[in-house]
Z-matrix of the N, CA and C atoms (Angstrom, degrees):
N
C 1 1.443
C 2 1.526 1 111.29
N 3 1.339 2 115.30 1 -39.74
C 4 1.450 3 120.41 2 179.41
C 5 1.524 4 111.20 3 -65.51
N 6 1.358 5 116.51 4 -31.09
C 7 1.458 6 120.59 5 178.85
C 8 1.531 7 110.93 6 -65.36
N 9 1.307 8 116.99 7 -42.11
C 10 1.464 9 120.58 8 178.85
C 11 1.521 10 111.32 9 -64.68
N 12 1.317 11 116.89 10 -38.64
C 13 1.455 12 120.97 11 177.50
C 14 1.524 13 110.68 12 -64.88
N 15 1.319 14 116.49 13 -39.32
C 16 1.462 15 121.22 14 178.80
C 17 1.522 16 110.78 15 -67.82
N 18 1.330 17 116.23 16 -43.76
C 19 1.472 18 119.71 17 178.65
C 20 1.531 19 109.94 18 -62.53
N 21 1.309 20 118.38 19 -41.10
C 22 1.467 21 121.65 20 178.04
C 23 1.518 22 111.87 21 -62.76
N 24 1.345 23 116.40 22 -41.54
C 25 1.462 24 119.70 23 179.04
C 26 1.524 25 110.85 24 -66.44
N 27 1.339 26 117.46 25 -41.12
C 28 1.470 27 121.27 26 179.12
C 29 1.523 28 110.24 27 -64.80
N 30 1.326 29 117.79 28 -44.66
C 31 1.470 30 120.69 29 178.59
C 32 1.524 31 111.38 30 -63.84
N 33 1.324 32 117.63 31 -36.12
C 34 1.457 33 120.55 32 177.04
C 35 1.530 34 110.77 33 -65.47
N 36 1.327 35 116.50 34 -41.84
C 37 1.468 36 119.91 35 177.70
C 38 1.523 37 110.74 36 -64.92
N 39 1.335 38 117.63 37 -40.12
C 40 1.466 39 121.11 38 178.17
C 41 1.530 40 109.88 39 -63.76
N 42 1.317 41 117.51 40 -42.41
C 43 1.462 42 120.95 41 178.79
C 44 1.527 43 110.43 42 -63.73
N 45 1.333 44 116.98 43 -39.57
C 46 1.457 45 119.96 44 177.98
C 47 1.525 46 111.51 45 -65.69
N 48 1.320 47 117.56 46 -39.31
C 49 1.463 48 121.17 47 179.33
C 50 1.529 49 109.75 48 -65.38
N 51 1.333 50 117.03 49 -47.36
C 52 1.466 51 119.58 50 178.60
C 53 1.529 52 111.81 51 -63.36
N 54 1.307 53 117.14 52 -36.80
C 55 1.462 54 120.19 53 175.96
C 56 1.515 55 111.67 54 -64.66
N 57 1.332 56 116.84 55 -41.42
C 58 1.460 57 120.61 56 177.71
C 59 1.523 58 111.27 57 -64.73
N 60 1.332 59 117.28 58 -40.50
C 61 1.467 60 120.97 59 177.17
C 62 1.529 61 110.09 60 -63.96
N 63 1.327 62 117.02 61 -41.24
C 64 1.468 63 120.29 62 178.93
C 65 1.524 64 110.71 63 -63.87
N 66 1.321 65 118.02 64 -40.64
C 67 1.460 66 121.02 65 178.66
C 68 1.521 67 110.58 66 -65.27
N 69 1.319 68 117.66 67 -40.24
C 70 1.467 69 120.85 68 179.04
C 71 1.519 70 110.16 69 -65.02
N 72 1.352 71 117.79 70 -45.02
C 73 1.466 72 120.45 71 177.67
C 74 1.530 73 111.31 72 -61.66
N 75 1.309 74 115.36 73 -40.59
C 76 1.463 75 118.21 74 179.96
C 77 1.527 76 110.61 75 -64.65
N 78 1.318 77 117.92 76 -41.24
C 79 1.458 78 121.40 77 178.68
C 80 1.523 79 111.16 78 -64.65
N 81 1.333 80 116.51 79 -40.98
C 82 1.465 81 120.28 80 178.70
C 83 1.528 82 110.05 81 -65.00
N 84 1.323 83 117.21 82 -46.90
C 85 1.469 84 119.85 83 179.78
C 86 1.531 85 111.15 84 -65.09
N 87 1.344 86 116.60 85 -33.12
C 88 1.461 87 118.91 86 177.82
C 89 1.521 88 110.34 87 -63.61
N 90 1.329 89 116.50 88 -43.14
C 91 1.464 90 119.64 89 177.84
C 92 1.520 91 112.07 90 -69.40
N 93 1.336 92 117.68 91 -33.34
C 94 1.467 93 120.27 92 179.04
C 95 1.527 94 110.63 93 -67.79
N 96 1.299 95 116.50 94 -42.52
C 97 1.467 96 120.38 95 -176.43
C 98 1.533 97 113.41 96 -91.59
N 99 1.328 98 118.35 97 3.69
C 100 1.461 99 121.62 98 -179.26
C 101 1.532 100 112.95 99 -59.73
N 102 1.344 101 120.40 100 -42.18
C 103 1.474 102 118.16 101 178.47
C 104 1.524 103 112.77 102 -60.81
N 105 1.326 104 116.70 103 -37.33
C 106 1.462 105 119.49 104 179.17
C 107 1.530 106 110.97 105 -68.02
N 108 1.312 107 116.73 106 -35.73
C 109 1.463 108 120.08 107 176.02
C 110 1.529 109 110.61 108 -65.15
N 111 1.337 110 116.37 109 -41.18
C 112 1.460 111 120.38 110 179.69
C 113 1.525 112 109.97 111 -64.46
N 114 1.341 113 117.17 112 -42.16
C 115 1.468 114 120.29 113 177.69
C 116 1.529 115 110.00 114 -63.33
N 117 1.329 116 117.08 115 -39.25
C 118 1.466 117 120.01 116 177.50
C 119 1.514 118 112.18 117 -62.69
N 120 1.325 119 117.06 118 -41.33
C 121 1.465 120 120.63 119 178.14
C 122 1.525 121 110.36 120 -65.06
N 123 1.343 122 116.94 121 -40.13
C 124 1.462 123 120.24 122 179.20
C 125 1.527 124 110.46 123 -63.61
N 126 1.339 125 117.17 124 -43.43
C 127 1.465 126 119.82 125 178.37
C 128 1.524 127 111.28 126 -64.06
N 129 1.322 128 117.61 127 -40.44
C 130 1.468 129 119.91 128 177.98
C 131 1.529 130 111.10 129 -62.87
N 132 1.327 131 116.53 130 -41.60
C 133 1.462 132 119.48 131 177.89
C 134 1.524 133 111.61 132 -64.92
N 135 1.347 134 116.49 133 -40.54
C 136 1.468 135 119.70 134 179.91
C 137 1.526 136 110.63 135 -64.22
N 138 1.324 137 116.94 136 -45.09
C 139 1.469 138 119.36 137 178.86
C 140 1.524 139 111.14 138 -66.79
N 141 1.327 140 116.90 139 -33.85
C 142 1.462 141 119.55 140 176.20
C 143 1.514 142 111.85 141 -64.46
N 144 1.338 143 116.23 142 -41.54
C 145 1.466 144 120.00 143 178.66
C 146 1.524 145 110.21 144 -66.92
N 147 1.333 146 117.07 145 -37.10
C 148 1.467 147 119.42 146 178.09
C 149 1.528 148 112.00 147 -68.55
N 150 1.320 149 117.67 148 -28.95
C 151 1.464 150 120.82 149 -178.89
C 152 1.529 151 113.15 150 -85.28
N 153 1.330 152 117.75 151 -11.50
C 154 1.470 153 119.62 152 -177.89
C 155 1.525 154 113.52 153 -57.02
N 156 1.347 155 120.64 154 -45.88
C 157 1.476 156 118.20 155 179.04
C 158 1.526 157 112.76 156 -63.32
N 159 1.320 158 116.53 157 -37.63
C 160 1.467 159 119.48 158 179.30
C 161 1.524 160 110.04 159 -65.40
N 162 1.330 161 116.12 160 -43.13
C 163 1.462 162 119.09 161 178.55
C 164 1.525 163 111.54 162 -66.23
N 165 1.325 164 117.56 163 -35.11
C 166 1.471 165 120.18 164 178.25
C 167 1.523 166 110.46 165 -65.68
N 168 1.328 167 117.25 166 -44.01
C 169 1.466 168 120.60 167 179.03
C 170 1.527 169 110.19 168 -64.12
N 171 1.332 170 116.61 169 -43.15
C 172 1.469 171 119.49 170 178.23
C 173 1.526 172 111.07 171 -63.05
N 174 1.325 173 116.99 172 -37.38
C 175 1.467 174 119.92 173 177.87
C 176 1.516 175 112.32 174 -66.15
N 177 1.333 176 116.29 175 -40.62
C 178 1.471 177 119.55 176 178.46
C 179 1.520 178 110.31 177 -65.46
N 180 1.324 179 117.26 178 -43.52
C 181 1.472 180 120.21 179 178.05
C 182 1.525 181 110.35 180 -62.34
N 183 1.320 182 116.44 181 -40.43
C 184 1.465 183 119.81 182 177.66
C 185 1.514 184 112.57 183 -63.75
N 186 1.333 185 116.45 184 -41.49
C 187 1.464 186 119.23 185 178.12
C 188 1.519 187 111.83 186 -65.95
N 189 1.339 188 117.23 187 -39.06
C 190 1.466 189 119.77 188 176.84
C 191 1.532 190 110.80 189 -63.02
N 192 1.321 191 115.89 190 -44.36
C 193 1.467 192 119.13 191 178.12
C 194 1.514 193 112.12 192 -62.06
N 195 1.327 194 115.90 193 -40.58
C 196 1.456 195 119.95 194 177.97
C 197 1.522 196 111.44 195 -65.95
N 198 1.328 197 116.73 196 -38.07
C 199 1.469 198 120.09 197 177.78
C 200 1.517 199 112.16 198 -65.55
N 201 1.336 200 116.27 199 -42.09
C 202 1.467 201 119.77 200 178.25
C 203 1.524 202 110.36 201 -64.75
N 204 1.324 203 117.01 202 -41.58
C 205 1.467 204 120.27 203 178.68
C 206 1.532 205 110.87 204 -64.14
N 207 1.332 206 116.78 205 -40.10
C 208 1.464 207 119.98 206 178.63
C 209 1.524 208 110.69 207 -66.76
N 210 1.334 209 116.78 208 -38.31
C 211 1.462 210 120.23 209 177.90
C 212 1.531 211 110.78 210 -62.79
N 213 1.327 212 117.00 211 -44.95
C 214 1.460 213 120.04 212 176.83
C 215 1.524 214 111.18 213 -63.92
N 216 1.328 215 117.33 214 -37.35
C 217 1.465 216 120.30 215 179.97
C 218 1.527 217 111.32 216 -65.25
N 219 1.333 218 116.68 217 -30.44
C 220 1.463 219 119.51 218 179.11
C 221 1.528 220 111.07 219 -83.54
N 222 1.339 221 116.78 220 -40.30
C 223 1.464 222 119.84 221 -174.07
C 224 1.528 223 113.61 222 -83.78
N 225 1.304 224 119.16 223 -25.64
C 226 1.469 225 121.12 224 -176.59
C 227 1.529 226 112.81 225 -62.42
N 228 1.321 227 120.90 226 -40.43
C 229 1.466 228 118.80 227 176.90
C 230 1.528 229 113.55 228 -67.64
N 231 1.335 230 118.46 229 -17.06
C 232 1.461 231 120.89 230 179.40
C 233 1.527 232 113.00 231 -83.45
N 234 1.331 233 118.46 232 -9.17
C 235 1.468 234 121.48 233 -177.47
C 236 1.529 235 111.69 234 -60.58
N 237 1.326 236 121.87 235 -45.42
C 238 1.472 237 119.68 236 178.48
C 239 1.535 238 113.21 237 -62.11
N 240 1.327 239 116.77 238 -36.05
C 241 1.465 240 119.67 239 178.97
C 242 1.524 241 110.00 240 -65.82
N 243 1.336 242 116.53 241 -43.90
C 244 1.470 243 120.54 242 179.57
C 245 1.526 244 110.11 243 -63.69
N 246 1.335 245 117.71 244 -42.29
C 247 1.468 246 120.45 245 178.45
C 248 1.530 247 111.14 246 -63.58
N 249 1.325 248 117.50 247 -40.65
C 250 1.462 249 119.79 248 178.39
C 251 1.525 250 110.97 249 -63.70
N 252 1.320 251 117.68 250 -41.73
C 253 1.465 252 121.23 251 178.33
C 254 1.524 253 110.01 252 -63.66
N 255 1.327 254 118.04 253 -42.39
C 256 1.464 255 120.68 254 178.90
C 257 1.529 256 111.92 255 -64.39
N 258 1.334 257 116.99 256 -38.94
C 259 1.467 258 119.80 257 178.54
C 260 1.524 259 110.22 258 -65.49
N 261 1.327 260 117.82 259 -44.44
C 262 1.466 261 120.99 260 179.19
C 263 1.522 262 110.08 261 -63.82
N 264 1.311 263 118.37 262 -42.81
C 265 1.459 264 121.85 263 179.18
C 266 1.525 265 111.06 264 -63.99
N 267 1.340 266 117.12 265 -41.53
C 268 1.463 267 120.63 266 178.81
C 269 1.519 268 111.98 267 -65.78
N 270 1.337 269 116.54 268 -42.04
C 271 1.462 270 119.17 269 177.51
C 272 1.523 271 111.00 270 -65.96
N 273 1.303 272 118.34 271 -39.55
C 274 1.465 273 120.62 272 178.81
C 275 1.521 274 110.39 273 -64.42
N 276 1.321 275 116.92 274 -39.65
C 277 1.460 276 120.08 275 179.57
C 278 1.529 277 110.65 276 -70.03
N 279 1.318 278 116.53 277 -36.37
C 280 1.468 279 120.53 278 -178.24
C 281 1.544 280 111.09 279 -71.29
N 282 1.311 281 116.53 280 -40.89
C 283 1.459 282 120.28 281 -175.14
C 284 1.532 283 113.64 282 -92.95
N 285 1.298 284 117.82 283 -0.90
C 286 1.461 285 120.15 284 -177.27
C 287 1.528 286 110.17 285 -73.44
N 288 1.344 287 114.29 286 138.01
C 289 1.463 288 120.15 287 175.11
C 290 1.513 289 107.12 288 -120.20
N 291 1.292 290 116.07 289 148.97
C 292 1.468 291 117.11 290 178.30
C 293 1.526 292 110.05 291 -67.18
N 294 1.309 293 115.80 292 144.71
C 295 1.462 294 121.27 293 -179.29
C 296 1.522 295 111.37 294 -71.35
N 297 1.305 296 118.12 295 -31.88
C 298 1.455 297 122.57 296 -178.94
C 299 1.526 298 107.26 297 -126.83
N 300 1.318 299 115.40 298 137.43
C 301 1.470 300 119.44 299 176.24
C 302 1.518 301 107.23 300 -76.87
N 303 1.300 302 118.04 301 125.99
C 304 1.466 303 118.41 302 179.47
C 305 1.516 304 110.80 303 -67.64
N 306 1.318 305 116.61 304 143.78
C 307 1.480 306 119.58 305 -179.64
C 308 1.527 307 110.48 306 -67.80
N 309 1.334 308 114.97 307 147.56
C 310 1.470 309 117.79 308 179.46
C 311 1.532 310 110.69 309 -68.49
N 312 1.239 311 114.94 310 145.64
C 313 1.472 312 119.33 311 -178.02
C 314 1.498 313 110.82 312 -93.55
């Protein structure tokens, strides 16, 4: 039983050592590749700044399209009401007679 406990402790120490070595290598590689990461961030920022006008124009076009669609969504249900009013107005104008006959000139 004591042998298994010893083997477990040794394997745990070996795992800790390998983990520590991996962390050290990762830290070293992080510092080695840090300039390339900084250059990558600078390029991403530059391309982002160059794309800002294009994104602004696309956003304005999108908002205009959305506004036109919303306007149609509000006005389209009113079309039958407007047509009914025009039909009633046209019939009233067509069938209207003057209340008094004008005197002959």
